[in-house]
N, C-alpha and C positions, 0 to 999 in steps of 0.2 A: 879232629874242626865237625865231624859231621856231626858228635855227640852232645859238643857246645849246643849247637843247630835243635839238634832234638829236643836238651836239655832247656834252652832258653824257650821253645814253641809249647812246652810243656807248664811250662811256667806264666806264662802269658795266654794258656785254657784256664788253670787255676786258677788265679786273678780275676777272670771275664765271669768267672763260675761263682765266686766268693761274690763279684759287684753283682751280680745279677740274682744273688739268693738275696744277699742286704736290698734290693731294688723291690724285692715279692715280698720281704717279711716287712718293711715300712706300706705297701700299698697294702695289704692283709691288715695290717692294724688298725688303718684308715678305715677301712671299709667296715671293719666291726665298728670300731666308734659310729659311727655315723650309723651306721643301720642298730643300732641300739638307739641312737637319740634320735631314729626316724620311731620306732617302737612306743619309747615314751610318748613320743607327740602323739604317734595315733592310735593312746591308751589312754592321754591323761587331755587333748583335746576331742579327741574322736574326729581325726581329718582324714581314716582310708587312706592313707598314703600307700598305693600297690608296691611292693618290693620285686622289682626286674630287674633283668642283669642290666639295663642301662643307670638304674640307681644307684644298686652295685658300683658299676662302674665308679660313677659320680664321687660317690662317697667314696670310693677305692685309693681316687688321685686328692677328690678336696680333704675327705676326713671330715671335722664338726663341720666345718663354713661351705663343705658341697653339702652334706645333709642339710643344713640351713636353706642353700640356695635350693634343694628339693622343695623345701617346708615355703618358702616363700613363694617358688613357680604355684605349688599345687595351691595356694592361698590367691594367688594370681588369674586361677582358673586354667594356666600349663600344664596340664598333668603329665605324669610318664607314662 
């Protein structure tokens, strides 16, 4: 009976780790896409948007939409 409980606990931990790694993977991919868009905006339009941890977090959560939001906020004068 104890072995079944330990097995279920290990299964729950394994499922939790897999879900965590999937969410981290999506966050990193979104952040990379957003930062590429910001670098392109900086290069093409000479916007001079600073890449900070807050900007990376916004791009990681929002992806390309997050990068566009950062660009629009920079244009509006609300920079990070």
